[in-house]
C-alpha beads as a LAMMPS data file, in Angstrom:
LAMMPS data file: protein, C-alpha beads

122 atoms
121 bonds

1 atom types
1 bond types

-500.0 500.0 xlo xhi
-500.0 500.0 ylo yhi
-500.0 500.0 zlo zhi

Masses

1 110.0

Atoms # bond

1 1 1 19.676 -5.601 3.975
2 1 1 18.260 -9.013 3.128
3 1 1 14.704 -7.679 3.007
4 1 1 15.740 -4.906 0.636
5 1 1 17.528 -7.420 -1.567
6 1 1 14.383 -9.552 -1.690
7 1 1 12.234 -6.535 -2.613
8 1 1 14.727 -5.562 -5.307
9 1 1 14.820 -9.108 -6.670
10 1 1 11.027 -9.252 -6.874
11 1 1 10.837 -5.914 -8.669
12 1 1 13.693 -6.840 -10.999
13 1 1 11.885 -10.084 -11.818
14 1 1 8.898 -8.061 -12.990
15 1 1 6.528 -7.680 -10.043
16 1 1 4.301 -4.815 -11.167
17 1 1 3.500 -3.490 -7.687
18 1 1 5.168 -4.216 -4.374
19 1 1 3.090 -3.317 -1.335
20 1 1 5.476 -2.284 1.414
21 1 1 3.557 -3.127 4.579
22 1 1 5.544 -2.558 7.764
23 1 1 2.962 -1.725 10.465
24 1 1 5.404 -2.042 13.354
25 1 1 8.237 -0.120 11.701
26 1 1 9.201 3.471 12.341
27 1 1 9.433 6.048 9.594
28 1 1 13.212 5.748 9.734
29 1 1 13.068 1.966 9.347
30 1 1 10.724 2.146 6.350
31 1 1 12.876 4.843 4.783
32 1 1 16.016 2.764 5.328
33 1 1 14.346 -0.165 3.567
34 1 1 13.142 2.063 0.742
35 1 1 16.695 3.356 0.246
36 1 1 17.927 -0.191 -0.395
37 1 1 15.614 -0.422 -3.423
38 1 1 17.097 1.218 -6.539
39 1 1 15.317 4.468 -7.381
40 1 1 14.149 3.226 -10.785
41 1 1 12.355 0.329 -9.047
42 1 1 10.782 2.470 -6.318
43 1 1 8.247 3.561 -8.949
44 1 1 6.493 0.229 -8.325
45 1 1 6.307 0.476 -4.531
46 1 1 3.039 1.175 -2.709
47 1 1 3.520 2.540 0.815
48 1 1 1.176 1.238 3.519
49 1 1 2.628 3.369 6.305
50 1 1 4.543 6.627 6.565
51 1 1 2.888 8.086 3.489
52 1 1 4.879 11.284 3.925
53 1 1 7.852 9.429 2.412
54 1 1 6.118 9.812 -0.959
55 1 1 7.227 13.448 -0.904
56 1 1 10.873 12.364 -1.035
57 1 1 10.714 9.134 -3.044
58 1 1 9.213 8.456 -6.458
59 1 1 6.905 5.656 -5.336
60 1 1 3.885 4.279 -7.189
61 1 1 1.372 5.253 -4.568
62 1 1 -0.242 4.982 -1.177
63 1 1 -2.225 2.161 0.355
64 1 1 -4.705 3.036 3.090
65 1 1 -5.326 0.340 5.667
66 1 1 -8.890 0.533 6.955
67 1 1 -7.927 2.301 10.189
68 1 1 -6.340 5.276 8.367
69 1 1 -8.421 5.372 5.185
70 1 1 -9.722 8.864 4.361
71 1 1 -13.486 9.237 3.995
72 1 1 -15.162 8.670 0.644
73 1 1 -14.771 9.875 -1.966
74 1 1 -10.986 9.753 -2.047
75 1 1 -9.316 12.885 -3.343
76 1 1 -6.028 13.146 -5.260
77 1 1 -2.973 13.215 -3.002
78 1 1 -2.366 16.955 -2.460
79 1 1 1.403 17.017 -2.894
80 1 1 1.485 14.317 -5.590
81 1 1 -1.756 13.894 -7.549
82 1 1 -0.083 11.302 -9.823
83 1 1 0.166 8.761 -6.989
84 1 1 -2.076 5.711 -7.159
85 1 1 -4.290 5.007 -4.156
86 1 1 -5.461 1.648 -2.882
87 1 1 -7.192 0.406 0.237
88 1 1 -8.441 -2.718 1.978
89 1 1 -12.057 -3.653 2.588
90 1 1 -13.366 -6.330 4.890
91 1 1 -16.969 -6.505 3.713
92 1 1 -18.868 -6.231 0.454
93 1 1 -20.955 -3.428 1.974
94 1 1 -17.868 -1.216 2.123
95 1 1 -17.528 -1.594 -1.642
96 1 1 -21.012 -0.149 -2.168
97 1 1 -19.781 3.305 -1.139
98 1 1 -18.820 5.640 -3.988
99 1 1 -15.087 5.938 -3.423
100 1 1 -14.655 8.103 -6.519
101 1 1 -12.244 7.855 -9.427
102 1 1 -9.139 8.409 -7.295
103 1 1 -9.366 4.953 -5.712
104 1 1 -7.376 2.935 -8.209
105 1 1 -7.913 -0.521 -6.709
106 1 1 -8.799 -2.326 -3.506
107 1 1 -8.216 -5.561 -1.661
108 1 1 -11.124 -7.521 -0.195
109 1 1 -10.531 -10.020 2.573
110 1 1 -11.316 -12.446 3.927
111 1 1 -12.919 -14.268 1.032
112 1 1 -13.057 -17.505 3.039
113 1 1 -13.073 -18.092 6.777
114 1 1 -9.534 -17.881 8.103
115 1 1 -7.921 -21.055 9.384
116 1 1 -5.109 -19.110 11.069
117 1 1 -7.069 -16.237 12.669
118 1 1 -9.775 -17.469 15.001
119 1 1 -13.039 -15.594 14.469
120 1 1 -11.873 -13.951 11.220
121 1 1 -14.680 -15.079 8.975
122 1 1 -15.848 -14.197 5.498

Bonds

1 1 1 2
2 1 2 3
3 1 3 4
4 1 4 5
5 1 5 6
6 1 6 7
7 1 7 8
8 1 8 9
9 1 9 10
10 1 10 11
11 1 11 12
12 1 12 13
13 1 13 14
14 1 14 15
15 1 15 16
16 1 16 17
17 1 17 18
18 1 18 19
19 1 19 20
20 1 20 21
21 1 21 22
22 1 22 23
23 1 23 24
24 1 24 25
25 1 25 26
26 1 26 27
27 1 27 28
28 1 28 29
29 1 29 30
30 1 30 31
31 1 31 32
32 1 32 33
33 1 33 34
34 1 34 35
35 1 35 36
36 1 36 37
37 1 37 38
38 1 38 39
39 1 39 40
40 1 40 41
41 1 41 42
42 1 42 43
43 1 43 44
44 1 44 45
45 1 45 46
46 1 46 47
47 1 47 48
48 1 48 49
49 1 49 50
50 1 50 51
51 1 51 52
52 1 52 53
53 1 53 54
54 1 54 55
55 1 55 56
56 1 56 57
57 1 57 58
58 1 58 59
59 1 59 60
60 1 60 61
61 1 61 62
62 1 62 63
63 1 63 64
64 1 64 65
65 1 65 66
66 1 66 67
67 1 67 68
68 1 68 69
69 1 69 70
70 1 70 71
71 1 71 72
72 1 72 73
73 1 73 74
74 1 74 75
75 1 75 76
76 1 76 77
77 1 77 78
78 1 78 79
79 1 79 80
80 1 80 81
81 1 81 82
82 1 82 83
83 1 83 84
84 1 84 85
85 1 85 86
86 1 86 87
87 1 87 88
88 1 88 89
89 1 89 90
90 1 90 91
91 1 91 92
92 1 92 93
93 1 93 94
94 1 94 95
95 1 95 96
96 1 96 97
97 1 97 98
98 1 98 99
99 1 99 100
100 1 100 101
101 1 101 102
102 1 102 103
103 1 103 104
104 1 104 105
105 1 105 106
106 1 106 107
107 1 107 108
108 1 108 109
109 1 109 110
110 1 110 111
111 1 111 112
112 1 112 113
113 1 113 114
114 1 114 115
115 1 115 116
116 1 116 117
117 1 117 118
118 1 118 119
119 1 119 120
120 1 120 121
121 1 121 122
C-alpha cells in the first residue's frame, strides 16, 4: 500500500511518466500495485513487465528491457496501437539500428563506469 501511495503522490505532483519496474514481481503483484493508482493517473504509467496488463488498464505504454525487446523495427502494439514504447540500450552501437517510428524513446546506460556494480563500465 505504501508503494502505491508513493507512486500516486509522484504522479499527483506532476511526474509525466512513471516507469513501473518490478522484475521480481508476479503479474498479480504488479496488477495489485497498479490498482492502488487512481485510473486517471495510470495514463502516465509505463509497464516494464507483464505487458498484458495494458489490455485491462489505460496505461501510457510499454517498456522493453533488453532481454525481452522485440526485434527492430518496433511495430505498433497489436491490441493497443496508441501505447508508447520505450526500451533500454547498453551501448551506442545498439542505437545505430533503425528502430522505426514506433520507438518513442530509449534509455542509455551506463554513461559512466558504475561504482556500485563491479565490471559495469561505460
